[in-house]
C-alpha positions in Angstrom: 0.1 0.0 -0.3 1.5 3.3 -1.2 0.9 6.4 1.5 -0.7 9.5 0.1 -1.5 12.8 1.3 -4.6 11.1 3.1 -3.2 8.6 4.9 -1.7 9.3 8.4 -0.2 7.7 11.1 -2.6 8.9 13.7 -6.2 11.0 13.2 -7.6 12.5 16.6 -11.4 13.6 16.2 -11.7 16.2 18.4 -9.5 19.4 19.6 -10.5 19.5 23.3 -7.4 19.4 26.1 -7.7 15.6 25.5 -7.3 15.5 21.5 -4.4 18.3 21.7 -2.5 16.5 24.4 -2.5 13.5 22.5 -1.9 15.4 19.0 1.4 17.0 21.1 2.8 13.4 22.4 2.3 11.7 18.9 3.6 14.6 16.6 6.3 14.7 19.4 6.5 10.7 18.6 7.7 11.9 14.8 4.0 10.5 13.2 2.3 11.7 10.7 -0.9 13.6 13.4 -4.3 15.1 11.8 -6.7 16.6 14.2 -10.2 16.9 13.1 -12.2 19.6 14.8 -16.0 20.7 13.8 -16.3 23.7 15.7 -13.6 25.4 18.0 -10.4 24.4 19.2 -10.2 24.2 22.9 -13.6 22.9 23.2 -15.8 23.2 26.1 -13.2 24.6 28.5 -12.7 27.7 26.1 -15.6 29.1 27.7 -14.0 29.0 31.6 -12.2 32.4 32.4 -10.6 31.3 34.7 -8.5 27.6 35.5 -6.9 27.4 39.0 -6.5 23.9 39.5 -4.1 22.7 36.9 -0.6 21.9 37.8 2.1 24.9 37.5 -0.2 27.1 36.0 -1.5 29.3 39.2 -4.1 31.0 36.5 -5.0 30.6 33.0 -8.2 31.2 30.8 -9.4 27.9 29.2 -8.9 29.8 25.9 -5.3 30.6 26.4 -4.3 27.3 27.6 -5.4 25.4 25.0 -4.4 28.0 22.4 -0.9 27.1 23.9 -1.6 23.2 23.6 -2.2 24.2 20.0 0.4 25.9 19.1 2.7 22.8 20.8 1.2 20.5 18.3 1.8 22.4 15.6 5.2 23.1 16.2 5.7 19.2 16.7 4.3 19.1 13.0 0.7 18.4 13.8 -2.1 19.0 11.1 -5.3 20.7 12.3 -8.4 21.0 9.8 -11.9 22.0 10.9 -14.4 19.4 9.2 -17.0 17.4 11.2 -16.8 13.2 10.4 -20.0 12.0 9.6 -19.2 7.9 9.4 -16.0 5.7 9.6 -15.1 2.2 9.0 -12.8 1.3 12.0 -12.6 -2.2 11.8 -10.0 -2.7 9.3 -6.7 -2.3 9.8 -6.2 1.1 7.7 -9.5 3.0 9.4 -11.4 5.4 7.0 -13.2 8.8 8.2 -15.5 10.5 6.0 -15.8 14.3 6.5 -17.3 17.6 5.3 -14.3 17.9 3.7 -13.6 14.6 2.2 -12.1 11.3 3.0 -9.5 10.6 5.3 -7.1 7.2 6.2 -5.5 6.6 9.7 -3.5 3.8 11.3 -5.1 4.9 14.4 -7.8 6.7 15.6 -8.5 8.8 18.8 -11.7 9.8 19.5 -11.9 12.8 22.0 -15.4 14.5 20.9 -15.9 15.1 24.6 -19.7 16.4 25.6 -22.4 18.6 25.1 -24.4 20.6 27.6 -27.0 18.7 29.1 -30.7 19.5 28.9 -33.1 19.0 31.8 -36.2 18.5 29.7 -38.6 20.8 32.1 -41.9 22.2 30.9 -41.2 24.7 28.5 -37.5 24.5 28.2 -37.6 23.5 24.4 -40.1 26.2 23.3 -38.1 29.0 25.2 -34.6 28.4 24.4 -33.4 31.4 23.1 -35.8 33.4 24.1 -34.6 33.3 27.7 -33.4 29.5 28.1 -29.8 29.6 27.9 -26.7 27.3 28.5 -23.5 29.7 27.7 -22.8 32.8 30.1 -20.3 34.0 28.2 -22.4 33.8 24.8 -25.8 35.1 26.1 -24.8 37.2 29.5 -25.1 40.5 28.2 -28.7 40.0 27.1 -29.7 40.0 30.4 -28.3 42.8 31.9 -30.2 44.3 34.8 -32.6 41.4 34.8 -33.3 38.7 37.3 -31.4 35.2 36.1 -31.6 31.9 37.8 -29.0 29.3 37.2 -29.5 25.7 37.2 -26.9 23.5 39.1 -24.4 23.3 42.1 -21.3 22.0 40.4 -18.5 24.0 39.1 -19.8 25.1 36.0 -22.6 26.4 37.6 -21.3 28.4 40.4 -18.8 30.0 38.2 -20.9 31.0 35.6 -23.4 32.2 38.5 -20.5 34.7 39.5 -19.6 35.8 35.8 -23.5 36.9 35.6 -23.2 38.8 37.9 -21.3 41.6 35.5 -25.0 41.6 34.2 -27.8 40.6 36.1 -29.6 42.3 38.6 -29.9 39.3 40.8 -28.8 35.6 40.3 -30.1 32.6 42.2 -28.6 29.6 41.8 -31.3 26.7 42.1 -29.3 23.3 43.3 -31.0 20.1 43.5 -28.7 18.3 46.6 -28.7 19.5 49.6 -25.4 21.5 49.1 -22.8 22.4 46.1 -21.5 19.4 44.1 -18.1 21.4 43.5 -15.0 21.7 45.5 -15.8 24.4 48.4 -12.7 26.8 47.7 -14.8 27.2 44.6 -18.4 27.2 46.5 -16.7 29.7 49.1 -16.2 32.4 46.4 -19.9 33.0 46.4 -19.8 34.8 49.9 -17.7 37.6 48.0 -21.2 38.5 45.4 -24.3 40.3 47.4 -26.8 39.7 44.3 -26.2 35.9 44.7 -28.5 33.9 46.3 -28.9 29.8 47.0 -31.6 27.6 47.0 -30.8 24.5 47.9 -33.0 20.7 47.5 -34.9 22.3 44.7 -35.8 21.9 41.4 -37.1 24.0 38.0 -40.4 22.1 37.4 -42.1 25.0 34.5 -41.0 28.0 32.9 -43.5 29.8 30.8 -44.5 33.2 29.2 -45.6 34.5 25.3 -42.9 35.9 23.5 -40.0 35.8 26.3 -39.9 33.9 30.0 -42.7 35.9 32.1 -42.9 32.9 35.3 -41.0 29.7 36.3 -42.4 27.3 38.8 -39.9 25.6 41.2 -40.5 22.5 43.5 -38.6 22.0 46.7 -37.7 18.5 47.1 -37.5 18.0 50.9 -41.3 19.0 51.4 -42.2 18.8 47.5 -44.1 22.2 48.1 -43.9 24.4 45.2 -43.7 28.3 44.5 -43.5 30.6 41.5 -41.3 33.5 40.2 -42.8 35.9 38.2 -41.0 38.9 36.4 -41.6 42.0 37.4 -44.4 43.7 34.5 -42.7 44.6 31.3 -39.6 42.6 31.9 -38.3 39.1 31.6 -35.6 37.0 33.2 -32.9 34.5 32.2 -32.5 30.5 33.1 -29.1 29.3 32.6 -28.6 25.8 32.9 -25.4 24.0 33.8 -26.3 20.9 34.7 -23.2 18.4 33.7 -22.8 17.4 30.2 -23.9 14.2 27.8 -21.2 12.2 25.8 -21.2 13.3 22.2 -21.1 10.0 21.2 -24.1 9.7 18.9 -22.6 9.8 15.6 -19.8 7.2 16.8 -19.8 3.6 14.9 -21.7 1.0 16.9 -19.1 -1.3 16.6 -17.1 0.9 19.4 -18.8 -0.4 22.9 -20.4 2.4 25.3 -21.8 2.6 28.8 -25.2 2.5 29.7 -25.1 6.4 29.3 -23.2 6.6 25.8 -19.8 7.3 27.6 -16.9 5.0 25.4 -15.4 2.2 27.5 -11.5 1.7 27.4 -9.1 -0.3 29.0 -6.1 1.1 30.8 -4.0 2.4 28.1 -7.2 4.2 26.7 -7.7 1.4 24.0 -12.0 0.8 23.1 -12.4 -2.7 22.3 -12.2 -1.7 18.8 -8.0 -2.1 17.7 -6.2 0.8 16.6 -9.3 3.0 18.0 -8.7 4.9 21.5 -10.6 7.3 23.3 -9.5 10.4 26.0 -11.2 12.9 27.7 -14.8 13.7 28.9 -16.1 11.1 26.5 -15.0 8.2 28.4 -16.3 6.4 31.7 -14.2 8.0 34.2 -14.7 9.5 37.8 -13.1 12.9 37.4 -13.5 14.9 34.1 -11.1 18.1 34.3 -8.8 19.5 32.1 -5.9 17.6 34.4 -7.1 14.1 33.4 -8.4 14.9 29.8 -4.7 15.8 28.8 -3.7 12.5 30.9 -6.1 10.5 29.1 -4.5 12.1 25.5 -1.1 11.3 26.4 -1.7 8.0 27.0 -3.8 7.1 24.3 -1.1 8.7 21.9 1.7 6.9 23.6 -0.3 3.4 23.5 -1.0 3.9 19.8 2.1 4.3 19.1 3.2 0.5 19.2 -0.1 -0.4 17.1 0.9 2.0 14.2 4.5 0.9 14.2 3.4 -2.6 14.1 1.1 -1.8 11.0 3.9 0.0 9.5 5.7 -3.0 9.1 3.2 -5.4 8.5 1.3 -3.5 5.6 4.9 -2.5 4.2 4.1 1.5 4.9 7.2 3.7 4.3 7.5 6.6 7.1 4.9 9.4 6.6 6.2 11.6 9.1 7.3 15.2 7.5 9.2 17.3 9.9 7.3 20.5 10.4 9.2 24.2 9.2 11.4 25.7 11.8 9.3 28.3 13.8 11.0 31.7 15.1 10.4 32.5 18.4 7.4 34.9 19.2 7.5 38.0 20.0 6.4 38.6 23.5 4.6 41.8 22.4 2.6 39.4 19.9 -1.2 39.3 21.6 -3.2 36.0 21.6 -6.2 37.7 20.0 -6.8 38.5 16.4 -7.7 42.0 17.0 -5.5 44.2 19.5 -5.4 47.6 21.0 -1.7 48.1 20.5 -1.0 46.7 17.0 -4.3 48.0 15.5 -6.9 44.9 14.2 -4.8 42.2 13.6 -1.8 40.7 15.6 1.2 40.2 14.2 1.3 36.3 14.7 -1.9 36.0 13.0 -0.5 38.3 10.2 2.3 35.5 9.8 -0.5 32.9 9.7 -2.9 35.0 7.1 0.1 34.5 4.7 0.0 30.9 4.3 -3.4 31.0 4.3 -3.8 33.6 1.2 -1.0 31.5 -0.5 -3.7 29.0 -1.0 -6.4 31.4 -2.6 -7.0 30.6 -6.3 -8.0 33.7 -7.5 -8.7 37.4 -6.1 -11.6 38.5 -3.6 -13.2 41.7 -3.9 -14.7 43.4 -0.4 -17.2 45.7 -1.6 -18.1 47.7 1.9 -21.1 49.7 2.1 -20.1 52.4 4.8 -21.5 55.7 6.0 -19.7 58.2 7.9 -20.5 56.3 11.8 -17.8 55.5 14.1 -19.2 51.6 13.4 -18.1 52.3 9.7 -15.0 53.4 10.7 -13.6 50.6 12.5 -14.8 48.7 9.2 -12.4 50.8 7.0 -9.7 50.1 9.2 -10.3 46.7 9.3 -10.3 46.2 5.8 -7.4 48.8 4.9 -5.1 46.3 7.5 -6.4 43.0 6.0 -5.5 44.8 2.1 -1.9 45.3 3.6 -1.1 41.8 4.1 -2.1 40.3 0.6 -2.9 41.1 -3.0 -5.5 38.3 -3.1 -8.0 40.5 -0.6 -9.0 44.1 -2.6 -11.8 46.3 -1.3 -14.1 49.2 -2.6 -16.0 51.4 -0.6 -19.8 52.1 -1.6 -21.6 54.9 -0.3 -24.9 53.5 1.8 -26.6 56.9 0.6 -26.2 55.4 -3.0 -29.7 54.7 -4.5 -29.4 51.2 -6.0 -31.1 48.4 -5.7 -28.1 46.2 -4.9 -27.9 48.3 -1.4 -28.0 45.7 1.3 -31.3 46.2 3.4 -29.1 46.7 6.5 -26.2 48.7 6.7 -22.9 49.2 6.9 -21.8 45.9 5.4 -19.2 43.9 3.5 -20.2 41.7 0.7 -17.9 39.5 -1.1 -17.5 39.4 -4.4 -15.8 37.0 -6.8 -12.9 37.5 -9.5 -16.0 38.4 -12.0 -17.5 41.1 -9.8 -20.0 38.6 -9.2 -22.1 38.9 -5.4 -21.1 35.5 -3.5 -24.1 36.2 -1.1 -22.5 36.4 1.6 -22.5 39.6 4.1 -20.7 40.3 7.2 -22.8 43.3 9.3 -19.8 44.5 11.6 -15.7 43.9 12.3 -15.7 40.2 12.3 -13.4 40.3 15.3 -13.0 37.4 18.2 -14.4 34.0 17.3 -16.3 35.4 13.8 -12.4 36.1 12.4 -12.0 32.7 11.5 -15.2 32.7 10.0 -14.2 36.0 7.8 -11.2 34.0 6.1 -12.8 30.8 5.4 -15.8 33.1 3.9 -12.6 34.6 1.8 -11.2 31.2 0.8 -14.6 29.7 0.1 -15.0 32.8 -2.6 -11.6 32.6 -3.9 -11.8 29.1 -4.6 -10.6 26.4 -3.9 -12.7 26.5 -1.1 -13.6 23.9 1.8 -14.5 20.7 0.0 -18.3 19.3 0.3 -19.1 15.5 -0.4 -20.9 15.0 -3.2 -24.4 14.5 -1.4 -23.8 17.7 0.5 -23.3 19.4 -2.9 -26.0 17.8 -4.9 -28.6 19.0 -1.8 -27.3 22.7 -2.0 -27.2 22.6 -5.8 -31.2 21.5 -5.4 -32.2 24.7 -3.4 -34.2 26.6 -6.0 -35.6 29.2 -4.1 -34.6 32.2 -3.1 -32.9 32.2 0.7 -31.9 34.7 2.9 -30.3 33.8 5.8 -29.4 36.1 8.8 -27.0 34.7 11.6 -27.1 36.8 14.5 -24.3 36.5 16.7 -22.1 37.8 19.7 -18.0 37.8 19.0 -17.6 36.1 22.3 -20.0 33.2 21.5 -17.9 30.2 20.9 -20.9 28.2 19.4 -21.5 30.8 16.6 -19.0 30.3 14.4 -20.1 26.8 12.9 -23.4 28.2 12.1 -21.8 31.6 10.5 -19.6 28.8 8.4 -22.4 26.6 7.8 -24.6 29.3 6.1 -21.8 30.7 4.0 -21.0 27.7 2.8 -23.9 27.1 1.4 -24.0 30.6 0.0 -20.9 30.0 -1.7 -22.1 27.4 -3.6 -25.6 28.3 -4.1 -26.7 31.2 -6.3 -30.3 31.0 -4.6 -28.8 31.4 -1.4 -27.6 34.9 0.7 -25.8 34.5 4.2 -25.8 37.5 6.5 -23.5 37.6 9.5 -25.1 40.3 12.2 -22.9 41.2 15.2 -26.1 41.6 17.4 -24.9 44.4 19.9 -25.1 46.6 16.8 -28.0 46.0 15.3 -30.8 46.3 18.7 -33.5 46.3 16.2 -33.0 42.8 14.7 -33.0 41.6 18.6 -36.3 43.5 19.1 -37.9 42.3 16.2 -37.2 38.6 16.6 -37.0 38.5 20.4 -33.5 37.3 20.8 -32.1 36.4 24.2 -29.6 33.9 23.1 -27.2 33.1 20.4 -26.6 31.9 17.7 -29.8 32.9 16.0 -30.9 32.0 12.6 -33.6 33.8 10.6 -34.6 32.5 7.5 -36.3 34.1 5.1 -37.3 36.7 7.7 -40.0 34.0 9.1 -38.5 31.2 10.7 -36.6 31.8 13.6 -34.0 29.0 14.8 -31.6 29.1 17.9 -28.4 26.5 18.7 -25.5 26.1 16.3 -25.9 24.2 13.5 -23.5 22.4 10.6 -24.6 22.1 6.8 -26.6 19.3 6.6 -28.7 20.5 9.7 -29.1 23.9 7.8 -29.6 22.3 4.7 -32.9 20.4 6.3 -34.4 23.8 7.8 -34.2 25.2 3.7 -34.8 22.5 1.5 
């Protein structure tokens, strides 16, 4: 069997702490490593603002810590691809993974997809998701400024997010089912420092309701069975944030991989599943403690255990060495910022500029950004951003169109950036706002899809996109701090780039309060299809196609 570009020694599914740790160890051992991640590097831990119990690191943000892990893995030679795994063939020597960017093969696979927030199933939870019921304080906290908020849960996440929400909420009430908190006492003791936080123990949320937004909630005391009701002040609404643990992200994994009754993957002491050459690491596994430190331990064990399997297959199948030494990286300037946008260096940090040079080199043609601007400060920010972006490459140029021009093609919402291909044809992709924070990647990927060759699509997905014949507009309402929004933005834009009948518009919601009021948005991402259908929660290409087909 001959090696080729899509064959790897190790493919890791998931780029949270477990997957990143596995990538570091496997790449450092000089194996060809690919990490597949469908949404964001870092996983769930990126929404944690402070980690204080990771050995050797007194305090760090989740995003900062995992970004260091990613850089380590890349410097050892690991490759990263943003793609969703759709199906896997795992029972043969050479595993095959079918993804939204085509098929990949590997001699060994490490499954580290983590877990998703658990939904409780109380009456009204589904109906009011995005209209008062939320699962991410970082993403949605600002929507509840000056309002009352209930946090459901008594574990680490609930306590930490409850404290974070005091930045916005008038009052935060923790609803804990157990007689006491289920996190470490050192964590819960911090609540004493917050005068606007109250805790109610041995209590559960039974029902939440209202008309367009939440107006009441019913709770039950488990000790005596009595119920009590909260009613929002007249003319107001309130928030319910659910932090009641996680469920393993395993529904998509092949049935041949054994799992517990709760859906967690079963592994041995070496982190190997019941399928030879298939390992698992992190929160997706059966384990007693789910913390960053145990996740990175799992990843290290899985990667080192897999080395023997991979080496034996090289000999058995006559596969030559696949590893290619990475380019030597220059030491990072201590002045470089970790964010895409910085106050000291302008909009785009020097580190990201360096990375973008390689990305733009892959563009097949020039992309033009037509900016519809006025004299507002907001438009001024967009001008500054586009000037800086265009200074990096000749593959991206921009032109300014006065927002006052009376043309039929003027976007309904201004200011706006419209992406045009090399022929001057509109791609149907618009950005309303400066694409900072988590949306910077979305913007760069959109440029790539318009310039070509673009993200790969499997034949079935491409056929479904081409089958969309009705004119469809998709508005994706986001917050730049939202870690779940980019997947929805990129999904809508990928469809728009491939279809002449679909337009996709990203809105930085804080700048467009009229949309928040019109669609009663209290959670992001929010997708509005043809100004009628409103959908909350992140969506991939397949899920979005199901909504618009």
